[in-house]
C-alpha positions as CSV (number, residue, x, y, z in Angstrom):
1,M,0.0,0.0,0.0
2,T,1.3,3.5,-0.9
3,L,1.8,6.2,1.7
4,A,-1.1,8.2,0.1
5,R,-3.3,5.1,0.4
6,R,-2.4,4.6,4.0
7,L,-3.1,8.2,4.8
8,A,-6.4,8.0,3.1
9,A,-7.4,4.9,5.1
10,V,-6.4,6.7,8.4
11,L,-8.4,9.8,7.5
12,V,-11.5,7.9,6.5
13,T,-11.4,6.0,9.8
14,A,-11.0,9.2,11.7
15,V,-13.7,11.1,9.9
16,L,-16.3,8.4,9.4
17,A,-15.7,6.2,12.4
18,T,-18.8,4.3,13.5
19,P,-19.2,0.8,14.8
20,A,-20.1,-0.2,11.2
21,A,-16.9,1.5,10.0
22,A,-14.8,-0.5,12.4
23,Q,-16.2,-3.7,11.0
24,N,-16.5,-2.8,7.3
25,G,-14.2,0.1,6.7
26,A,-10.6,0.3,5.3
27,A,-9.7,-3.1,6.7
28,S,-12.0,-5.0,4.3
29,G,-10.1,-7.8,2.7
30,A,-10.1,-9.7,-0.6
31,S,-12.6,-12.2,0.7
32,D,-15.3,-9.5,0.7
33,R,-17.5,-9.2,-2.3
34,Y,-19.6,-6.2,-3.2
35,D,-22.2,-5.2,-5.8
36,L,-20.3,-2.1,-6.7
37,V,-17.0,-0.5,-5.9
38,I,-16.1,3.1,-6.9
39,R,-12.4,3.4,-7.1
40,N,-9.8,6.1,-7.2
41,G,-12.1,9.0,-6.6
42,R,-11.7,12.2,-4.6
43,L,-14.1,11.5,-1.8
44,L,-16.0,14.4,-0.3
45,D,-17.8,12.9,2.7
46,G,-20.5,15.6,2.9
47,A,-19.5,16.9,6.3
48,G,-17.4,19.8,4.9
49,N,-14.1,18.0,5.1
50,P,-11.5,18.4,2.4
51,W,-11.5,15.5,-0.1
52,I,-9.4,12.4,0.4
53,R,-8.5,9.6,-1.9
54,A,-10.7,6.6,-1.0
55,D,-12.8,3.8,-2.6
56,V,-16.5,3.3,-1.8
57,A,-18.1,-0.2,-1.8
58,I,-21.8,-0.7,-2.0
59,R,-23.7,-3.9,-1.1
60,G,-27.5,-3.8,-1.7
61,D,-28.8,-0.3,-0.8
62,R,-26.1,0.5,1.7
63,I,-22.5,1.7,1.7
64,A,-20.6,-1.3,2.9
65,A,-17.0,0.0,3.2
66,I,-14.8,3.0,2.5
67,G,-11.1,3.2,2.3
68,D,-8.4,1.3,0.3
69,L,-10.4,-1.4,-1.3
70,S,-7.9,-2.3,-4.1
71,A,-8.1,-6.0,-3.1
72,A,-11.8,-6.1,-2.9
73,R,-13.9,-8.0,-5.4
74,A,-17.1,-6.5,-6.9
75,T,-19.7,-7.4,-9.5
76,R,-19.1,-4.0,-11.0
77,T,-16.3,-1.4,-10.7
78,I,-16.5,2.3,-11.6
79,D,-13.2,4.1,-12.0
80,A,-13.6,7.6,-10.6
81,A,-10.1,8.8,-11.3
82,G,-10.0,12.6,-11.7
83,R,-13.6,12.9,-10.4
84,Y,-15.2,13.7,-7.1
85,V,-17.4,11.2,-5.2
86,A,-20.0,12.7,-2.8
87,P,-23.3,11.9,-1.2
88,G,-26.4,12.3,-3.3
89,F,-27.8,15.8,-3.2
90,I,-30.9,16.6,-1.1
91,D,-33.3,19.2,-2.5
92,T,-35.1,20.7,0.6
93,H,-37.7,22.6,-1.4
94,S,-39.1,20.9,-4.5
95,H,-42.3,21.3,-6.5
96,A,-41.6,17.9,-8.2
97,G,-44.3,16.1,-6.2
98,P,-47.0,16.0,-8.9
99,G,-44.5,15.0,-11.5
100,L,-43.0,12.2,-9.5
101,A,-46.6,10.9,-9.0
102,N,-47.0,10.7,-12.8
103,P,-45.5,7.5,-14.2
104,A,-44.5,9.4,-17.4
105,L,-42.3,11.7,-15.4
106,S,-41.5,9.9,-12.2
107,A,-38.1,8.7,-13.3
108,G,-37.0,12.2,-12.5
109,T,-34.4,12.5,-15.1
110,P,-33.9,16.3,-14.8
111,L,-33.4,15.8,-11.1
112,L,-30.9,13.0,-11.4
113,A,-28.9,14.9,-14.0
114,Q,-28.3,17.5,-11.3
115,G,-27.1,14.8,-8.8
116,I,-30.3,15.1,-6.8
117,T,-31.2,11.8,-5.1
118,T,-33.8,13.1,-2.5
119,V,-36.5,15.7,-2.7
120,V,-38.7,17.2,-0.1
121,V,-42.1,18.1,-1.6
122,N,-45.3,19.9,-0.6
123,P,-43.5,23.2,0.0
124,D,-44.9,26.8,0.5
125,G,-47.9,25.4,2.4
126,G,-49.2,23.8,-0.8
127,G,-50.0,20.2,-1.8
128,P,-52.4,17.4,-0.7
129,T,-53.5,17.1,2.9
130,D,-54.0,13.3,2.7
131,L,-50.4,12.1,2.8
132,V,-51.4,8.5,3.0
133,Q,-53.0,8.8,-0.4
134,Q,-50.1,10.9,-1.8
135,R,-47.6,8.3,-0.6
136,A,-49.6,5.5,-2.3
137,R,-49.6,7.4,-5.6
138,L,-45.9,8.1,-5.4
139,V,-45.0,4.5,-4.6
140,A,-47.2,3.3,-7.5
141,A,-45.4,5.6,-9.9
142,K,-42.0,4.2,-8.9
143,P,-40.0,7.4,-8.4
144,G,-36.4,7.6,-9.5
145,V,-35.4,9.6,-6.5
146,N,-36.3,9.5,-2.8
147,V,-39.2,11.6,-1.7
148,G,-39.9,13.2,1.7
149,L,-43.4,14.7,2.4
150,M,-44.4,17.8,4.3
151,V,-47.8,18.7,5.7
152,P,-48.9,21.9,3.8
153,H,-50.4,24.5,6.1
154,G,-52.1,26.5,3.3
155,S,-54.0,23.4,2.2
156,V,-54.8,22.5,5.7
157,R,-56.3,25.9,6.4
158,G,-58.1,25.8,3.0
159,A,-59.7,22.5,3.9
160,V,-61.1,23.9,7.1
161,L,-61.7,27.6,6.4
162,G,-61.6,27.9,2.7
163,S,-60.4,31.4,1.6
164,Q,-61.8,33.3,4.5
165,D,-59.6,36.1,6.0
166,R,-60.3,35.6,9.7
167,K,-59.0,33.9,12.8
168,A,-59.9,30.3,13.2
169,T,-62.2,29.3,16.0
170,D,-61.0,26.9,18.7
171,A,-62.9,24.1,17.0
172,E,-61.4,24.9,13.6
173,L,-57.9,25.1,15.0
174,E,-58.4,21.7,16.5
175,R,-59.5,20.3,13.2
176,M,-56.3,21.7,11.6
177,R,-54.3,20.2,14.4
178,G,-55.9,16.9,13.6
179,I,-54.9,17.1,9.9
180,V,-51.3,18.0,10.8
181,R,-51.2,15.2,13.4
182,A,-52.4,12.7,10.8
183,G,-49.8,13.9,8.3
184,M,-47.0,13.5,10.8
185,A,-48.3,10.0,11.7
186,A,-48.1,9.2,8.0
187,G,-44.4,10.0,8.0
188,A,-44.2,13.7,7.2
189,F,-41.0,15.5,7.9
190,G,-42.8,18.6,9.2
191,L,-45.0,21.5,8.4
192,S,-44.6,23.8,5.4
193,S,-46.2,27.2,5.3
194,G,-46.6,30.0,2.8
195,P,-48.1,33.0,4.6
196,F,-47.2,35.1,1.5
197,Y,-49.9,33.2,-0.4
198,A,-53.6,33.0,0.1
199,P,-55.1,31.3,2.1
200,G,-52.0,30.9,4.3
201,S,-51.6,34.7,4.4
202,F,-54.9,34.9,6.3
203,A,-53.4,33.0,9.2
204,P,-52.0,34.9,12.2
205,T,-48.7,33.9,13.6
206,E,-50.4,32.3,16.6
207,E,-52.0,29.7,14.3
208,L,-48.7,28.8,12.7
209,V,-47.2,28.4,16.2
210,E,-50.0,26.1,17.3
211,L,-49.7,23.9,14.3
212,A,-45.9,23.9,14.5
213,K,-46.2,22.5,18.0
214,V,-48.0,19.5,16.6
215,A,-45.3,19.0,14.0
216,G,-42.6,19.5,16.5
217,A,-44.1,17.0,18.9
218,G,-43.8,14.5,16.0
219,G,-40.1,15.3,15.5
220,G,-40.7,17.5,12.5
221,V,-39.4,20.8,11.2
222,Y,-41.1,24.1,10.2
223,T,-40.3,25.5,6.8
224,S,-41.8,28.7,5.4
225,H,-42.1,30.8,2.3
226,I,-42.1,33.8,4.6
227,R,-44.9,36.3,4.8
228,D,-43.0,39.0,3.0
229,E,-39.7,38.7,1.0
230,S,-39.8,42.4,0.1
231,D,-41.8,45.2,1.6
232,Y,-45.3,44.2,0.6
233,T,-46.7,44.1,4.1
234,I,-44.6,43.5,7.2
235,G,-41.3,43.6,5.4
236,V,-38.6,40.9,4.9
237,V,-36.9,41.3,8.2
238,A,-40.1,41.0,10.3
239,A,-41.1,38.0,8.1
240,V,-37.8,36.2,9.0
241,D,-38.4,37.1,12.6
242,E,-41.8,35.4,12.3
243,V,-40.1,32.1,11.4
244,I,-37.8,32.6,14.4
245,R,-40.8,33.1,16.6
246,V,-42.6,30.0,15.3
247,A,-39.4,27.9,15.8
248,R,-38.9,29.2,19.3
249,E,-42.5,28.9,20.5
250,G,-43.2,25.8,18.5
251,G,-40.2,24.0,19.8
252,L,-38.8,22.8,16.5
253,P,-36.3,23.7,13.8
254,G,-37.4,26.6,11.6
255,I,-36.3,27.1,8.0
256,V,-36.5,30.3,6.0
257,T,-37.0,28.7,2.6
258,H,-35.5,30.2,-0.6
259,I,-34.2,33.0,1.5
260,K,-33.8,36.3,-0.5
261,A,-34.2,40.1,-0.5
262,L,-36.7,40.5,-3.2
263,G,-36.8,43.8,-5.2
264,P,-34.8,47.0,-5.3
265,N,-36.6,48.4,-2.2
266,V,-34.9,45.8,0.1
267,W,-31.6,45.1,-1.7
268,G,-28.9,45.0,0.9
269,K,-31.1,43.7,3.7
270,S,-29.3,40.3,3.6
271,R,-26.9,41.5,6.2
272,T,-29.7,42.3,8.6
273,L,-31.3,38.9,7.9
274,V,-28.0,37.2,8.8
275,E,-27.7,39.2,12.0
276,H,-31.2,38.2,13.1
277,I,-30.8,34.5,12.3
278,E,-27.3,34.5,14.0
279,G,-28.8,36.2,17.0
280,A,-31.6,33.7,17.3
281,R,-29.2,30.8,17.0
282,A,-27.0,32.3,19.7
283,Q,-30.1,32.3,21.9
284,G,-30.7,28.6,21.3
285,V,-33.3,28.8,18.5
286,E,-32.7,26.2,15.8
287,V,-33.0,28.4,12.6
288,F,-31.8,27.6,9.1
289,A,-32.4,28.7,5.5
290,D,-32.3,27.3,2.1
291,Q,-31.6,29.1,-1.2
292,Y,-31.5,28.6,-5.0
293,P,-28.5,30.3,-6.8
294,Y,-30.3,32.5,-9.2
295,E,-31.1,36.2,-9.5
296,A,-34.7,35.5,-10.5
297,S,-37.5,34.1,-8.5
298,G,-40.5,32.2,-9.7
299,T,-44.2,32.5,-8.7
300,S,-47.6,33.3,-10.3
301,L,-48.6,36.6,-11.8
302,S,-51.4,37.0,-9.3
303,A,-49.3,36.1,-6.3
304,S,-46.7,38.7,-7.3
305,L,-49.1,41.5,-8.2
306,V,-52.5,41.1,-6.6
307,P,-53.0,42.4,-3.0
308,R,-54.2,39.6,-0.7
309,W,-57.4,41.4,0.2
310,A,-58.5,40.9,-3.4
311,E,-58.1,37.1,-3.1
312,V,-60.5,36.7,-0.2
313,G,-63.1,34.2,-1.2
314,G,-61.0,32.5,-3.9
315,G,-60.6,32.8,-7.6
316,D,-64.2,33.6,-8.5
317,S,-64.2,36.5,-6.0
318,L,-61.0,37.9,-7.5
319,R,-62.4,37.7,-11.0
320,A,-65.6,39.5,-9.8
321,R,-63.4,42.3,-8.3
322,I,-61.5,42.6,-11.6
323,A,-64.8,43.0,-13.4
324,D,-66.3,45.5,-10.9
325,P,-65.5,49.1,-11.8
326,V,-65.3,50.3,-8.2
327,A,-63.2,47.4,-6.8
328,R,-61.0,47.5,-9.9
329,V,-59.8,51.0,-9.1
330,R,-58.5,49.9,-5.7
331,L,-57.1,46.6,-7.1
332,R,-55.3,48.4,-9.9
333,A,-53.7,50.8,-7.5
334,G,-52.4,48.0,-5.4
335,M,-51.1,46.1,-8.5
336,V,-49.2,49.2,-9.7
337,E,-47.4,49.4,-6.3
338,N,-46.6,45.7,-6.4
339,L,-45.2,45.9,-9.9
340,A,-42.9,48.7,-8.8
341,R,-41.7,46.5,-5.9
342,R,-40.7,43.8,-8.5
343,G,-38.7,46.3,-10.6
344,G,-41.2,46.8,-13.4
345,A,-42.9,44.9,-16.2
346,E,-39.6,44.2,-18.0
347,R,-38.4,42.1,-15.0
348,M,-41.3,39.6,-15.3
349,Q,-41.2,36.8,-17.8
350,F,-44.0,34.4,-18.5
351,Q,-43.4,30.7,-17.8
352,R,-46.6,29.0,-18.5
353,Y,-50.1,30.4,-19.5
354,T,-52.4,27.7,-20.8
355,P,-55.1,30.2,-22.1
356,D,-52.6,31.8,-24.4
357,P,-49.2,30.1,-24.8
358,T,-48.0,32.8,-27.2
359,V,-46.9,34.9,-24.2
360,E,-44.6,32.2,-22.8
361,G,-41.0,33.3,-22.7
362,K,-41.9,37.0,-23.2
363,T,-41.8,39.7,-20.5
364,L,-44.9,41.4,-19.3
365,R,-43.5,44.6,-20.9
366,Q,-43.0,42.9,-24.3
367,V,-46.5,41.5,-24.4
368,A,-48.0,44.9,-23.2
369,D,-46.1,46.7,-26.0
370,E,-47.2,44.2,-28.6
371,R,-50.8,44.6,-27.6
372,K,-50.6,48.4,-26.9
373,Q,-51.8,47.9,-23.3
374,D,-50.8,49.1,-20.0
375,P,-48.9,46.3,-18.2
376,V,-51.2,46.3,-15.2
377,D,-54.3,46.3,-17.3
378,L,-52.9,43.5,-19.3
379,A,-52.0,41.6,-16.1
380,M,-55.6,41.9,-14.9
381,A,-57.0,40.7,-18.2
382,L,-54.7,37.6,-18.1
383,I,-55.4,36.8,-14.5
384,A,-59.2,36.9,-15.3
385,K,-58.7,34.1,-17.8
386,G,-56.4,31.8,-15.8
387,S,-53.3,31.4,-13.8
388,A,-50.0,32.5,-15.3
389,G,-46.6,31.4,-14.0
390,I,-43.8,34.0,-14.1
391,T,-40.0,34.3,-13.6
392,S,-39.3,37.5,-11.8
393,F,-35.8,39.1,-12.0
394,N,-35.5,40.8,-8.7
395,M,-32.4,39.8,-6.6
396,D,-29.1,41.5,-6.2
397,S,-25.9,39.4,-6.6
398,T,-24.4,40.7,-3.4
399,D,-27.3,39.5,-1.3
400,I,-27.2,36.1,-3.1
401,A,-23.5,35.7,-2.1
402,T,-24.0,37.0,1.4
403,L,-26.8,34.5,2.1
404,M,-25.0,31.6,0.3
405,R,-21.9,31.9,2.5
406,Q,-23.7,31.2,5.7
407,P,-23.0,27.8,7.4
408,W,-26.8,27.4,8.0
409,T,-27.8,27.8,4.4
410,M,-28.9,24.7,2.5
411,T,-29.4,24.3,-1.2
412,A,-32.9,24.0,-2.7
413,S,-34.3,24.3,-6.3
414,D,-37.9,25.4,-5.8
415,G,-38.2,23.7,-9.2
416,D,-41.0,21.8,-10.9
417,L,-40.9,18.5,-12.8
418,V,-42.7,19.0,-16.1
419,P,-42.6,17.4,-19.5
420,M,-39.6,18.5,-21.5
421,G,-40.6,21.4,-23.8
422,Q,-43.7,22.4,-21.8
423,G,-43.8,26.2,-21.2
424,V,-40.7,28.2,-20.3
425,P,-40.1,27.3,-16.6
426,H,-37.5,28.8,-14.4
427,P,-34.1,27.1,-15.2
428,R,-33.7,26.2,-11.5
429,A,-35.8,23.1,-12.3
430,Y,-32.9,21.8,-14.4
431,G,-29.8,23.5,-13.1
432,T,-29.8,24.5,-9.4
433,F,-27.2,22.1,-8.0
434,P,-24.7,22.2,-10.9
435,R,-25.0,26.0,-11.0
436,K,-23.9,26.3,-7.4
437,L,-21.1,23.8,-7.9
438,G,-19.9,25.3,-11.2
439,K,-20.6,29.1,-11.1
440,Y,-20.5,29.8,-7.4
441,A,-17.9,27.2,-6.1
442,R,-15.6,26.5,-9.0
443,D,-15.7,29.7,-11.1
444,E,-16.5,32.6,-8.7
445,R,-15.4,30.9,-5.5
446,T,-18.2,32.5,-3.6
447,V,-18.2,29.3,-1.4
448,G,-15.7,26.5,-1.2
449,L,-16.5,23.2,-2.9
450,E,-16.6,21.4,0.5
451,Q,-19.2,24.0,1.9
452,A,-21.3,23.7,-1.3
453,I,-21.4,20.0,-1.0
454,R,-22.2,20.1,2.7
455,S,-25.1,22.5,1.9
456,M,-26.6,19.9,-0.4
457,T,-26.0,16.7,1.7
458,S,-25.2,16.4,5.4
459,L,-26.7,19.8,6.4
460,P,-30.2,19.1,5.0
461,A,-30.0,15.5,6.2
462,A,-29.2,16.7,9.8
463,V,-31.9,19.5,9.7
464,F,-34.7,17.2,8.4
465,R,-33.5,14.3,10.6
466,M,-32.9,12.0,7.6
467,H,-31.0,9.3,9.2
468,D,-28.3,7.4,7.3
469,R,-28.4,9.9,4.4
470,G,-26.3,12.9,3.4
471,L,-22.9,11.4,4.4
472,L,-20.6,8.9,2.9
473,R,-19.9,6.4,5.6
474,P,-20.3,2.7,6.1
475,G,-23.9,1.8,6.9
476,A,-25.4,4.8,5.2
477,Y,-27.8,4.4,2.3
478,A,-26.0,4.3,-1.0
479,D,-27.1,7.6,-2.4
480,V,-23.9,8.6,-4.2
481,V,-22.8,11.0,-7.0
482,V,-19.6,10.9,-9.1
483,F,-18.9,14.1,-11.0
484,D,-16.3,15.9,-13.1
485,L,-16.1,19.3,-11.5
486,A,-14.5,20.8,-14.7
487,K,-17.5,19.6,-16.7
488,V,-20.3,20.5,-14.3
489,R,-22.6,23.0,-16.0
490,D,-26.2,24.2,-15.7
491,A,-27.2,24.2,-19.4
492,A,-30.7,25.6,-18.8
493,T,-31.2,29.3,-19.4
494,Y,-34.1,31.6,-18.8
495,T,-35.2,31.5,-22.4
496,Q,-34.2,27.9,-23.2
497,P,-34.7,26.1,-19.9
498,H,-35.4,22.6,-21.1
499,Q,-31.8,21.4,-21.1
500,L,-30.4,18.8,-18.8
501,A,-27.5,19.7,-16.6
502,E,-24.1,18.3,-17.4
503,G,-21.2,16.8,-15.5
504,M,-22.8,14.1,-13.4
505,A,-21.1,10.9,-14.6
506,Y,-22.8,8.5,-12.2
507,V,-25.7,8.9,-9.8
508,I,-26.7,6.1,-7.5
509,V,-29.9,6.0,-5.6
510,N,-30.2,3.4,-2.8
511,G,-27.5,1.3,-4.6
512,A,-29.2,1.5,-8.0
513,V,-27.2,3.2,-10.8
514,A,-29.7,5.8,-12.1
515,V,-27.1,7.8,-14.2
516,D,-24.5,5.6,-15.8
517,D,-21.6,7.3,-17.6
518,G,-23.8,10.4,-18.0
519,K,-26.9,8.6,-19.3
520,A,-30.1,8.0,-17.4
521,T,-30.9,4.3,-16.9
522,D,-34.5,4.4,-15.6
523,A,-33.4,2.4,-12.6
524,R,-36.2,3.8,-10.3
525,G,-34.3,3.3,-7.1
526,G,-36.1,5.9,-5.1
527,V,-38.3,5.3,-2.1
528,V,-40.9,7.4,-0.3
529,L,-39.3,8.2,3.0
530,K,-40.8,8.4,6.4
531,R,-39.5,10.6,9.2
């Protein structure tokens, strides 16, 4: 054994030492036989440690050994020379749930091409409330990645109160507690909320606290699309403080999901957000964030422009207000203010609009100019006919970097899983994880490679209490990626998003090779996780 090999074996034992490691680690002999051995790679364990030279052996759905396995026998061997070997990436905020429940999309190829092996779905307080049924649909569809479920607060509130803007009665709150309790019993990882969106926006903080207590009692986390990422209502700083309060009083970890300072009015607030989160953590409140590495966000046209008072009663009530001459004056004034918060009509690009696909890929300004309409009047006309998804260019690069560098910031895509070629979705659905590795770690060095990998692996596994995932160690589930850092690239763009990411040579999900030498295999190794 060379000196380098001996040092690697010592480092692996020190970093990854567990009872399993002692039995199955670097000391494995030639008599051992494995299903797969990945040799000669630069191993990043996921904990933030510098890479070491080590082999990884997989037997069944688990990592069986790590270290110098040059004498080991295996059914298959992958030579990872010149490449990095890391834990599979965990996407803490994904809208891929409906796609993964569709057998035509459930292989999850756009996810696997990014190195994603696990997604957490039902974010922003949206998604089904019957998690037993959702789990059954996902299992039947045979997903290509692991799936963790959240209980969606907005859907829970909607099931009990509809779109009413009022405080829940004691009886209604107890009904909501029951739905959350059932979701946690079904294996959910916690409670997701979106108090920026109706009907979650109609809930007072106290309601969020009470339901978070239920999730916390079941060992879950609280994750929130905060009430205000800009200065719509209470402001972004107060909205982050609300997550801190829910975490403190609910007795569970709190996550500020896709953290940002949205719009020119709040650019530069990232430093204040960091100070408030750091202050809460110093006081013993378990607060984290996740982030996608893009300067544009994605939401619906109505969510970005329509004041929440106009959404009371649901879609029919909103359309009635648009048609009513008196209500329309007040609504239009609010939409003019909100468009200014977003930086103007030229910063909003249509993703998907089923009633008129010709607008997809164009900005609100472009369509307004083509049709010789005021942008706000056009927006109201479009909203009256159906829902329009938009990409909104509203973040500052300094804020992105400031928030990315924090040790408590995880990586999340906020991306959908849709048929290739459908609409013009945000490129985060195809490129989030490679973009962070390529643009922000390799090229711009905003964060180190080790920190970037940690934000995608061991940190989310620890925060969501996903046992035996997120780390390369003997005994852990064999979710593994092998990538060429020089070739990692997010090919998706804002105008041409339907392009798979590049650079992931091998992606292994629970021991099944899902990406083999850069090509998807349809291995379908994913499982629907339980907390």
